[in-house]
BAVEXDREN-885301 format. One record per residue (C-alpha): residue in one letter; x, y, z. Coordinates in steps of 0.2 Angstrom, whole numbers, plus 5000, padded with zeros to 4 digits. Example, Ala and Ser with C-alpha at 12.3 -4.5 7.8 and 13.67 -1.06 7.14 Angstrom:
BAVEXDREN-885301
A506249785039;S506849955036;
***
This chain:
BAVEXDREN-885301
M502848975011;T501849054998;S501249014982;S500549104965;A498949184968;A498549214949;A496949124947;H496249204966;P494649274964;Y495149444970;I496649464958;V496049584945;R496949734934;A495949864934;S496550054927;R495050144933;Q493050134939;T492649964935;G492549924952;D493849814956;Y494849934965;P494749924982;R494650104984;P493650134968;Q493650354969;L495450354969;V496250234958;R498050224948;P498150124934;H499549994943;W499449904960;H499649724965;E498549644977;L499149524990;A497749404991;G498249204989;E499049115001;W499749195016;D500849085030;F499849085044;A499749045065;F498649055082;D499349145096;D498349085107;T499549125123;D499949305115;A501949245116;G502349285097;E502849465098;A504049425112;A504549285104;R505149405088;W503949305075;Y504149445064;V505949405062;E505849225059;A504049205052;R504049015050;F502248995053;E501548805048;R499748835041;T499348935027;I497649035025;Q496849115009;V496749335009;P495749405011;F494549305020;P494449295037;F494949125047;E493449085054;S492749075037;A492648935025;A493549025012;S494949055020;G495548875021;I495448855040;H493648885045;D493848885064;T492748985072;G493548965090;F494349105102;H495849155093;P496349335102;V497749345093;V498449265076;W499849285061;Y500349325045;S501749315033;R502049335013;R503349355002;F503349484989;G504649544976;A505449624960;T503749544948;E502649614963;L503349774965;R503449804946;A501749774945;A501349894957;G502150004945;L503950024952;N505150064937;P506649984937;S507350104925;T507450264939;D507550304956;A506650464954;G505750464969;Q504650324969;R503850274985;V502950094990;H501450104998;L500649955008;H498849965010;F497649885019;G495849875018;A495249825035;V496049725048;D494949655062;Y495449735077;R497149805077;A498549755067;R500349775070;V501449765053;W503549715051;I504349705034;D505949615035;G505749615053;R505849805054;F504149885061;V503149985048;G501650035059;E500049985067;H498250035066;E496649995078;G494950005071;G494349825063;Q493349915047;T494150055040;P495850065029;F497750095033;S499350105023;F500950125029;D502450195014;I503650055015;T504950125003;D506350135019;V506149975024;L506449895006;D507949864998;L507849944979;T509749964974;H509549804966;R508349754954;T508549574957;A508449614976;P507949454986;E506149454992;H505549535005;T504449475018;V502749565027;V502249505044;V500449575051;R499949525068;A498349555071;A497249555088;D495349535091;D494849505108;P493049435107;L492649455124;D493149655123;A491349745127;A492149905122;Q492549875105;P491549925089;R491049735084;G489249755078;K488549595073;Q489949485080;D489449375092;W490449375111;R489949205111;L490749055107;D489249005094;P488049115085;H486449165093;S484849255095;I485349415081;W487249385082;Y488449295070;H490149205069;R491549335070;T492549415058;S494349425063;G496049475054;I496349535038;W494649545028;Q494749665017;P496149675000;V497949695005;W498849774989;L500449864983;E500450044975;V502150144970;T502050324968;G502950484967;S503850574980;T502350684980;S500550614979;V498650624982;T497950534997;V496250624999;L495250654986;H493150724991;W491950784983;T490550884989;P489250944976;D488051104978;L486651084966;V485951254971;A487451354965;G487951224951;T489751204960;V490551064966;T491851094980;V493650974978;R494750934994;V496550854989;D497650815002;L499450784998;S500650665005;R502150825007;R502151015003;P502250984985;P503851094976;A503551274972;G502551304956;S501451144957;R499751134949;L498251054952;S497151024938;Y495550934936;A494450844923;L492650814922;S491950724909;F490050624905;E489750494894;G491450544888;E490950734884;P491750844892;V490950944908;L492451044914;E494351084915;A495151184928;S496751194936;H497651304949;T499051304960;V499451224974;S500651274989;D500051175002;T499850965010;S497851015009;C496751134999;T494951154996;S494551224978;I492551254971;L492251214954;T491051284944;L490151184931;P489651284914;A488251154910;Q487451194928;R487051374924;N485551324915;G484051314927;Q483051204914;A484551064910;A485251064926;H484350894932;E485150814917;L486850794927;Y486050744944;W486150584951;S484750464956;P484250284959;E483150304943;E484650404934;P486350344941;R487250494931;L489150494939;L490250624930;D492150534928;A493350654934;T495450634932;V496550744945;T498250784942;L499650864952;S500950934941;A502651044943;G503751104929;G502651044915;Q503050864923;A501450754931;L501850704948;D500450614951;E498850564942;V497350474949;H495650454942;S493950454951;Y492150504950;L490750584959;G488750604959;L487750774959;R486450734969;S485750824987;A485150725000;G484050825017;V482450835027;G481150965025;Q478950955024;G479150825035;R479950715019;F481650645015;L482350775001;L483250704988;N484050834974;G482750964983;H481050834981;P480050734993;Y480850564989;F479850394996;V481450305002;R481150095000;S482650015009;V483149865015;L484149805028;Q485849715022;Q486749615033;G488449625020;Y488949435026;W489049285018;P488849105024;E490849045016;S491549225018;H490749315034;L490949485031;A491949485018;S491349475000;P491749284993;A492449404978;P492149574969;S490849524957;A489849444974;L489649664978;R489049704962;R487549544962;E487149614979;V486649794973;E485949704959;L484849614969;I484049744981;K483749834965;Q482649684955;L481749654972;G480949814972;F482149914984;T482750104980;A483850094997;A484949995007;R485450005026;V486949935025;H486849875044;Q488149875060;K489649855044;I490549995036;E490549915020;D491749855008;P492150024996;R491749904982;F489949884987;L489950074988;Y490450094972;W488950004963;A487650084973;D488450214965;R488450174949;L487050054947;G485850194958;L485650124977;L485250224991;I486350205005;W486350215025;G488150225030;E488050145048;A489450125062;P489649945069;G489049985088;A490149945104;F489249845117;E489649945133;F489750125138;S491650165143;A492850285140;T493950175129;A492350125120;M491750295114;L493550335109;R493650195099;T492050225090;L492250395089;S494050355078;E493250225070;W491650325063;T492650475059;A493850375047;A492250265041;L491750475035;E493150525029;R493350365018;D491650375011;H491350565010;S491150564990;H490050414988;P488250504981;S487450324985;I487750385002;V486250485010;T485950485027;W487150435040;V486850325055;P488250345071;V487050235083;N485750095081;E484550065095;S485850115109;W486950035107;G488450075115;V487450185127;P486250075132;Q485450165148;I485550345137;A483750355142;R484350375160;D486050435161;P486550605155;A488250555150;Q487550425138;A486350555129;A487650685128;F489150565120;A487450515107;R487250685105;S488950715101;L489150575088;T487750655080;E488250845080;L490250775075;T489350685061;R488450835054;A490050955058;L491250835046;D490050815034;P488250955035;S487650875017;R486750745023;P485450695037;V486150605052;V485150465062;S485650515082;N485050325089;D484150225075;G482250155082;W482350225097;E482750365109;H483250495097;V484350655102;G484550765090;S484150665074;D483650745056;I482450575055;L481450515067;T481550305065;V480550175073;H480750015075;D479549895074;Y479149705073;A477249685074;A476649525065;D475149605056;G474649745044;A473149785056;T474349845070;L475449955060;L474350045050;A473450095067;R475250155072;Y475650255058;H473950285047;D474150455049;A475150605059;A474050595073;A474250395077;V475950425075;A476150595087;R475250445101;L476450305096;V478050435099;A477150505117;G477250325124;P478250205125;G478650135109;P478549955101;A480049895108;G479549965126;R481050105124;R480550285122;L480650355106;V481250525109;L482350615121;P482350785128;G482850905115;Q482150805099;A481050855090;G479550745086;P477950735074;G476750895080;T478050965090;D478551185093;P479151235077;T480651315091;T481151125091;E481251075074;V482851005066;P484051125060;G483551145040;S481951055042;E480551175035;T479251115046;P478951055064;G479850915067;P480750775057;P480150645043;V479550485052;M480250335046;L479950145049;T481650065048;E481749905055;F480149785050;G479449615045;G480849495051;I479649365046;S480649195045;F480349095031;A481548935032;G481148825015;H482548885006;R483748835022;T485448785020;A486048775038;D488148755041;D488548565046;D489248645063;D487548745066;D486848655083;A485148615083;A484548795090;D485148885075;A484548765062;A482648775069;G482848935061;W482549115071;G481349285066;Y480149375075;S478549285068;T478549125055;A477849075039;T477648915036;T477248915015;T477848995002;D475949045000;D475949095018;F477649195016;L476949305002;A475249335013;R476149415028;L477349525015;D475949575006;N474849615024;L476549715031;F476749805015;A474849855010;A474849945031;V476450025028;E476050085011;A474250165017;S475150265028;T474950465025;V476350525036;L477950385033;A479350455023;G479850285020;F480350095027;C481849975030;Y481249805028;T482249675039;Q483049585031;L483649565011;T484649385016;D484549225028;T485949255040;L486549095049;Q485249065062;E484149205056;T483049145042;N482049295041;G482749355024;L481849375008;V483049275000;D484249135008;E485949135010;T486549084994;R485349244986;T484149124981;P482449224983;K481149114992;A479649154981;P479849224962;L480549384959;A479149464950;R477849434967;L479049484979;R479449644967;A477749694965;I477249684986;I478849774990;D478449924976;R476749904973;K476550064965;H477950034951;P478249854951;G479149864934;P480449734926;T481349614937;S482949614933;E483949774927;P485149804913;P487049804914;P487949964915;A488650024900;
***
């Protein structure tokens, strides 16, 4: 059974970059999202595939897609262990026409079924015919389903899509981030997000279409390198054309022939030849300027495909012991963002919630967010691009070190780098956090080698951004030396980070968490220049305090009815009892961080309360725990400024 999803919060129409389209940097005007009610079944004995459920998909329950079955928003709200689940949904001529199918022609139209993310392993059938599978719970995939559809009759019967999703909660080799392996959330881990949890949509293209679009700016040369991948080799004489504009004014028009499935071109921006005016198009949190882009593939004077995109002109790097944005030192004021909602878990409750999250972070006075143990929804990154928020992109960690865990981590991380390459907001990559997946990195050369190889692979795939090899401790070849320190008082923080000498003493010791901060081969403050990070202008990398605070203040907590007593009591690294106490503790910690002469930035833990973790600046409903103006004055002590941001044009 299915029902219309016209009123569903995910059903929105977007022809260009409005933040609603699930893939905001490669947009086509016609698409149809398959959100809303799907049929659903648990398969706890994993008997469904042998019983051919994909042929006779008669599931008795229904679920709201794209919400995980563990969440209330799904309509199921079952947080138990269910390692295999099934979905089915019908679609027909109405949905296909909305996705761009032209009933009057058969000229090479191809129908694509896209999935934003399915956690963890998905197998997909159309009308009982297998169309493909994918492994990786936080990265997108798609299938060309044209050949399994009957498109010869414009009033053909409905088609049925069936999805089998497998997500073993006990599999420690699976990159799972903050998803708990225990039945109930404990410590810093949360309820699981299983199955379909990002949009599913239909899209129609021509027989040759754009599949990948990457933008890489070079501020020094005044150019943009663009990579375009095509679905197949184009017809002879095909051309790719580019039109870039800023606020409606043309910036560049260019075209060239294309004869292969992938091509890379360097576009020279005429406006950037004037070195005194080049900065007028640069992107930054303070001036998030975006260039609109249209890319057209044509042959014989006829357009084969046209996609809309955008890019930002900015550079990110390290040097002089600082983080560099557009070639200048930039102090990073960041907050840890879990991307978790009580009603929908890792899925956002609606696209608008992703915009509100970015706005809230900026209103609090932060210039950056470290998205923690999650490959965030691309629409969140769109709003970070458009509203101006620096992002640290981080891989979800596995919990064991094994060949299987390494292969899965490599696959999912490279897919994330491919998906998010062009977002100007992303300025740092973090493939490992706190030695998750490499727990014995300090004593096992194999684990150190894997962390180092992940770091080098990230640089090889994207040399345009700094890489943090292992956020918080036990660094190997990291561009930034990051420290996690949950000292409860400012005096302790100030003693550890006041100046370069203090930080050098800290690095030489076991570190605040009792873990070594650097391993052999990692440059540190005051080290010999021969060991400096490549591209750095000074010995040793910048130092950042990338987790601190974590003050629990549960006064605004709205606990789920099914939380146990321990969860309801709240959890944090220290505890405040009143609003005034909370503000005083925050002020004490932030004052110490600001007084450091060596730190290049910080990341406060954390933005929101999340289940039992009551250490957010706002509660789980995103309500600030103290007046917003007072929080902002503490967080951004030098520029408290207004407490609201103007809406985008």
